[in-house]
C-alpha positions in Angstrom: 32.7 55.8 -5.6 32.0 56.6 -9.3 33.9 53.5 -10.5 31.6 51.2 -8.5 28.5 49.8 -10.2 25.3 51.6 -9.1 23.9 48.7 -7.1 27.1 48.5 -5.0 27.0 52.2 -4.4 23.3 51.8 -3.2 24.3 48.8 -1.0 27.2 50.8 0.5 24.7 53.7 1.2 22.2 51.3 2.9 24.9 49.7 5.1 26.4 53.1 6.1 22.9 54.3 7.0 22.2 51.4 9.3 25.6 51.6 11.0 25.3 55.4 11.4 21.8 55.0 13.0 22.9 52.2 15.3 25.8 54.3 16.6 23.5 57.3 17.1 20.9 55.3 19.0 23.4 55.1 21.9 23.1 58.8 22.4 19.9 60.4 23.9 19.9 63.0 21.1 20.6 60.5 18.3 17.0 59.6 17.3 16.0 63.3 17.2 19.1 64.2 15.2 18.4 61.6 12.5 14.7 62.6 12.3 15.4 66.3 12.0 18.6 66.4 9.9 18.9 63.1 8.1 15.4 61.8 7.3 14.4 64.9 5.3 17.1 64.1 2.6 15.6 60.6 2.3 12.1 62.2 1.8 13.5 64.6 -0.7 15.0 61.7 -2.7 11.7 59.8 -2.8 9.8 63.0 -3.7 12.2 63.5 -6.6 11.5 60.0 -8.0 7.7 60.4 -7.4 7.9 63.8 -9.1 8.7 62.2 -12.5 6.6 59.1 -12.2 3.5 60.6 -13.8 5.3 62.6 -16.5 7.3 59.4 -17.3 4.2 57.3 -17.7 2.5 59.9 -19.9 5.5 60.4 -22.1 6.6 56.8 -22.4 3.2 55.2 -22.8 2.1 57.7 -25.5 5.4 57.4 -27.3 5.5 53.6 -27.0 1.9 52.9 -28.1 1.9 55.5 -30.9 5.1 53.9 -32.2 3.2 50.6 -32.7 1.2 52.2 -35.6 -1.3 49.3 -35.3 -3.9 48.8 -32.6 -3.9 45.0 -33.2 -0.2 45.0 -31.9 -1.4 46.9 -28.8 -4.2 44.3 -28.2 -1.7 41.4 -28.6 0.8 43.0 -26.2 -1.9 44.0 -23.7 -3.4 40.5 -23.5 -0.1 38.8 -23.0 0.9 41.3 -20.3 -2.3 41.0 -18.2 -2.4 37.2 -18.5 1.3 36.9 -17.5 0.8 39.2 -14.5 -2.2 37.3 -13.2 -0.3 34.0 -13.7 2.6 35.1 -11.6 0.3 36.5 -8.9 -1.5 33.2 -8.6 2.0 31.5 -8.2 2.9 34.1 -5.6 -0.2 33.5 -3.5 0.2 29.8 -3.7 3.8 30.0 -2.6 2.7 32.1 0.4 0.0 29.6 1.4 2.3 26.7 1.1 5.0 28.2 3.3 2.6 29.4 6.0 0.9 26.0 6.2 4.3 24.3 6.3 6.0 26.5 8.9 2.8 27.5 10.8 4.3 30.6 12.5 1.0 31.6 14.1 1.2 28.6 16.5 4.3 30.1 18.2 2.4 33.2 19.3 1.6 33.0 23.1 -1.5 34.5 24.6 0.5 37.2 26.4 2.4 38.2 23.3 -0.9 38.4 21.3 -2.5 40.7 23.9 0.7 42.9 23.9 0.6 43.3 20.1 -3.2 43.9 20.0 -2.8 46.6 22.7 0.3 48.3 21.1 -1.2 48.5 17.5 -4.9 48.7 18.1 -5.0 52.4 16.9 -3.1 51.6 13.7 -5.4 48.7 12.9 -8.5 50.9 13.4 -7.3 53.4 10.9 -6.6 50.7 8.3 -10.0 49.0 8.9 -11.8 52.4 8.4 -10.1 52.8 5.0 -10.9 49.2 4.0 -14.5 49.6 5.0 -14.9 52.4 2.4 -13.5 50.1 -0.3 -15.8 47.2 0.7 -18.9 49.5 0.6 -18.2 50.4 -3.1 -20.3 48.6 -5.8 -19.0 45.8 -7.9 -18.2 48.0 -10.8 -16.5 50.8 -8.7 -13.0 49.7 -9.8 -14.1 50.1 -13.5 -15.7 53.4 -12.7 -12.6 54.7 -11.0 -10.5 53.7 -14.0 -11.8 56.7 -16.1 -10.8 60.1 -14.7 -13.1 63.1 -14.9 -10.2 65.4 -14.9 -6.7 64.3 -16.1 -5.0 67.1 -14.2 -6.5 66.0 -11.0 -5.6 62.4 -11.6 -2.0 63.3 -12.5 -1.8 65.2 -9.2 -1.9 62.1 -7.1 0.4 59.1 -7.6 -2.3 56.8 -6.1 -4.4 57.5 -9.3 -1.8 55.9 -11.6 -4.3 53.7 -13.3 -6.3 56.8 -14.4 -3.2 58.3 -15.9 -2.4 55.1 -17.7 -6.0 55.0 -19.1 -5.6 58.6 -20.4 -2.2 57.9 -21.9 -3.4 54.7 -23.7 -6.6 56.5 -24.9 -4.5 59.5 -26.1 -2.0 57.2 -27.9 -4.8 55.3 -29.7 -6.2 58.6 -30.9 -2.7 59.6 -32.1 -2.5 56.3 -34.1 -5.9 56.9 -35.8 -5.3 60.4 -37.1 -3.2 61.0 -40.3 0.5 60.6 -39.8 1.4 64.1 -41.0 -0.9 65.6 -38.4 0.4 63.3 -35.6 4.0 63.9 -36.3 4.4 67.2 -34.3 2.7 65.7 -31.3 4.8 62.5 -31.5 8.0 64.6 -31.8 7.0 66.5 -28.7 6.5 63.3 -26.7 9.7 61.8 -28.0 11.7 64.8 -26.8 9.7 65.0 -23.5 10.5 61.3 -22.9 14.2 61.8 -23.4 14.3 64.8 -21.0 12.5 62.7 -18.3 15.0 59.8 -18.9 17.9 62.2 -18.4 16.3 63.6 -15.2 16.3 59.9 -13.9 20.0 59.7 -14.6 20.6 62.9 -12.6 18.4 61.8 -9.7 20.2 58.4 -9.5 23.5 60.2 -8.9 22.0 60.9 -5.4 20.7 57.4 -4.9 23.4 56.2 -2.5 22.9 59.3 -0.2 19.1 59.0 -0.5 19.0 55.4 0.7 21.6 56.3 3.4 19.0 58.7 4.9 16.1 56.3 4.4 17.7 53.4 6.2 19.1 55.5 9.0 15.6 56.9 9.7 14.0 53.4 9.6 16.5 52.1 12.1 15.9 54.8 14.7 12.1 54.5 14.3 11.9 50.7 14.6 9.7 49.2 17.3 11.2 47.4 20.3 13.3 44.2 19.6 11.0 42.2 21.9 8.1 42.6 19.4 10.5 41.7 16.5 11.6 38.5 18.3 8.0 37.5 18.9 7.2 37.8 15.2 10.5 36.3 13.9 8.8 33.2 12.5 6.1 35.1 10.7 8.7 37.4 9.2 10.9 34.4 8.2 8.0 32.7 6.6 7.3 35.8 4.5 11.0 36.2 3.5 11.4 32.6 2.5 8.3 32.9 0.3 9.5 36.1 -1.3 13.0 34.6 -2.0 11.3 31.6 -3.6 9.3 34.0 -5.8 12.4 35.7 -7.0 13.7 32.3 -7.8 10.5 31.7 -9.9 11.1 34.9 -11.8 14.7 34.1 -12.5 13.6 30.6 -13.8 10.8 32.1 -16.0 13.2 34.6 -17.6 15.8 31.8 -18.1 13.2 29.5 -19.8 11.4 32.1 -21.9 14.2 34.4 -22.9 17.3 32.3 -22.6 19.0 35.0 -20.5 21.2 33.8 -17.7 20.2 34.4 -14.0 23.2 36.7 -13.6 22.2 38.8 -16.6 18.8 39.4 -15.0 19.8 39.9 -11.4 22.7 42.3 -12.3 20.4 44.2 -14.6 17.6 44.7 -12.1 19.6 44.9 -8.8 19.7 48.8 -8.5 15.9 48.9 -9.0 15.5 46.1 -6.4 17.6 48.0 -3.9 15.7 51.2 -4.6 12.4 49.5 -4.1 13.7 48.1 -0.8 14.7 51.5 0.4 11.5 53.4 -0.7 8.8 50.7 -0.3 7.1 52.2 -3.4 6.8 50.6 -6.9 5.6 54.0 -8.2 8.7 55.8 -6.9 11.0 53.0 -8.3 9.3 52.9 -11.7 11.6 55.4 -13.5 14.6 53.3 -12.4 13.0 50.0 -13.3 12.2 51.3 -16.8 15.8 52.5 -17.3 17.3 49.2 -16.1 15.0 47.0 -18.3 15.4 49.1 -21.4 19.1 50.1 -21.2 20.7 47.2 -19.3 18.5 44.3 -20.6 17.7 45.3 -24.1 14.0 45.4 -24.0 12.5 47.9 -26.7 11.0 51.1 -25.3 7.5 50.3 -26.8 7.4 47.3 -24.5 8.9 48.9 -21.3 6.7 51.9 -21.7 3.6 49.8 -21.7 4.3 46.7 -19.6 6.1 48.4 -16.6 3.7 51.3 -15.8 0.8 48.7 -15.8 2.9 46.4 -13.7 3.6 49.1 -11.1 -0.1 49.4 -10.6 -1.6 45.9 -11.0 1.3 43.5 -10.5 1.8 43.2 -6.7 3.2 39.6 -6.4 5.2 40.3 -3.3 2.2 42.0 -1.6 -0.2 39.1 -2.6 2.3 36.6 -1.2 2.5 38.5 2.0 -1.3 38.8 2.2 -1.7 35.1 2.0 0.9 34.5 4.7 -0.5 37.2 7.0 -4.1 36.0 6.7 -3.3 32.4 7.6 -0.8 33.6 10.3 -3.5 35.7 12.0 -6.0 32.8 11.7 -3.4 30.4 13.3 -2.7 33.0 16.1 -6.4 33.1 16.9 -6.6 29.3 16.9 -8.8 29.2 13.7 -8.4 26.2 11.3 -9.0 27.5 7.7 -10.5 25.0 5.3 -9.2 24.3 1.8 -12.2 26.4 0.3 -11.3 29.4 2.5 -7.7 29.2 1.4 -8.7 29.0 -2.3 -10.8 32.0 -1.6 -7.7 33.8 -0.3 -5.9 33.0 -3.6 -8.8 34.6 -5.6 -9.3 37.6 -3.3 -5.5 38.3 -2.9 -5.1 38.2 -6.7 -7.9 40.6 -7.3 -7.0 42.9 -4.4 -3.4 43.2 -5.8 -4.8 44.6 -8.9 -6.6 47.4 -7.0 -3.6 48.0 -4.7 -2.0 51.4 -5.1 1.7 51.5 -5.8 2.5 53.4 -2.6 4.0 52.3 0.8 1.4 50.6 3.1 -1.3 50.1 0.5 -1.1 46.3 0.8 -2.3 46.6 4.4 -5.6 48.1 3.3 -6.1 45.3 0.8 -5.3 42.7 3.5 -8.4 43.8 5.4 -10.5 42.7 2.4 -8.7 39.4 2.3 -9.2 38.8 6.0 -12.9 39.6 5.8 -13.5 37.3 2.8 -11.9 34.4 4.9 -13.9 35.2 8.0 -10.7 36.2 10.0 -10.9 38.9 12.6 -9.6 42.2 11.1 -8.4 43.2 14.6 -5.6 40.7 14.0 -3.9 43.2 11.8 -2.4 44.6 15.1 -0.4 41.3 15.4 1.7 42.1 12.3 2.2 45.9 12.5 5.5 45.7 14.3 7.3 44.0 11.3 5.2 45.4 8.5 7.6 48.2 7.5 10.7 46.0 6.9 8.5 43.4 5.2 6.9 46.1 3.1 10.4 46.9 1.8 11.1 43.3 0.9 7.7 42.7 -0.8 8.1 45.9 -2.9 11.5 44.6 -4.1 9.7 41.4 -5.3 6.9 43.5 -7.0 9.5 45.4 -9.0 11.4 42.2 -9.9 8.2 40.7 -11.1 7.5 43.7 -13.4 11.0 43.4 -14.9 10.6 39.7 -15.5 7.2 40.0 -17.2 8.5 42.8 -19.4 11.3 40.5 -20.6 8.9 37.6 -21.2 6.5 39.8 -23.2 9.3 41.5 -25.2 10.6 38.1 -26.2 7.1 36.8 -27.2 6.6 39.9 -29.5 10.2 39.9 -30.7 11.1 43.2 -29.2 14.4 42.5 -27.5 17.7 43.7 -28.6 21.3 44.4 -27.2 21.6 46.5 -24.0 22.5 50.1 -24.7 23.7 51.8 -21.4 23.5 55.6 -21.3 25.3 57.9 -18.8 23.9 61.1 -17.4 26.4 63.2 -19.4 26.3 61.2 -22.7 25.3 64.3 -24.8 28.1 66.5 -23.5 31.1 67.2 -25.8 34.1 65.0 -24.8 36.2 68.1 -23.8 33.5 69.2 -21.3 33.4 65.8 -19.6 37.2 66.0 -18.7 
């Protein structure tokens, strides 16, 4: 197993989890056994990744920005990062709208199926609508107000407050740049060492990745809704998946054009992070692995990865934006509504802005979708139509989110001349050779 590349180990774990769960579903006790004795190990694996997400952002951002030694460099990198993320998000939403208008999956939903779905998932839809109402009631500057934490320890205690942690880290690093170098050196040395420890912890956690994804996929299979509902929504799911596949193709093309790196270089480099994103449905949980892959396996300098990737994990949700565009038009089609060009352009703008405010945790895109639906005048109750396949699609769109983060980091690194040769590190690199044997 150790001789296999990490992405093959993870793929084997995923496949074994699915097969194991399918076998156990033939027994009356199978689902309960997986929930009680297998799923907890998957949750432990996700928690371990989430555990180091905030410390990693603090350490890597403070180290990366303070290494710039010049605020103008930060401004240059920041502007390019934000502009590129918005550009790719607009492309993603446009692809989603193009595919859903071309395939028109909502027209395949019969009245009986529509009523069955609305009845089955009415409770779930109500809870999501309630959360979205709170967001819509907020003032126009609420997002800006929420960006600045009143207590950094409280902000660091919740992964949903990642933007607040990023704000503090950038603010702290700017202060570190502006004080005398002699005074700043002990603080910088601390964060340099702290960052190395966190990166080593990532290496250790990834040793358990194949087993973690085995548990996660096994639990997903036994908890899946009935196959009848999946069959009714197959065209919708297919539309989303085609759009997501096209978006990955766009990333590969952009990396090839801007950095001259081959598609195989990019895909092989990011594959373990993609598979982990697929398994966890969380950009935040995958962030430590994404940073390691982009830095060590693609040669992007740490000062770029430590700035671009944490921001991307919170504001770059291309896969989520694409899904929101498809879902909004699909629901409109299912209800027999004909959306005008203006309404669909409004979906592009709203989905782009909503993706920036979407938390990097599983299911956050569904809350943002309510805002997109409301803007376009589509009944929010239509959320119930897509709940049955939301979990597997959430896994796929998170994979695209992570791929987009990596692609943008390569493009930004190339534009500021911060790319070098890959430098892969193993978990036991600092051990004496005789202790490794």
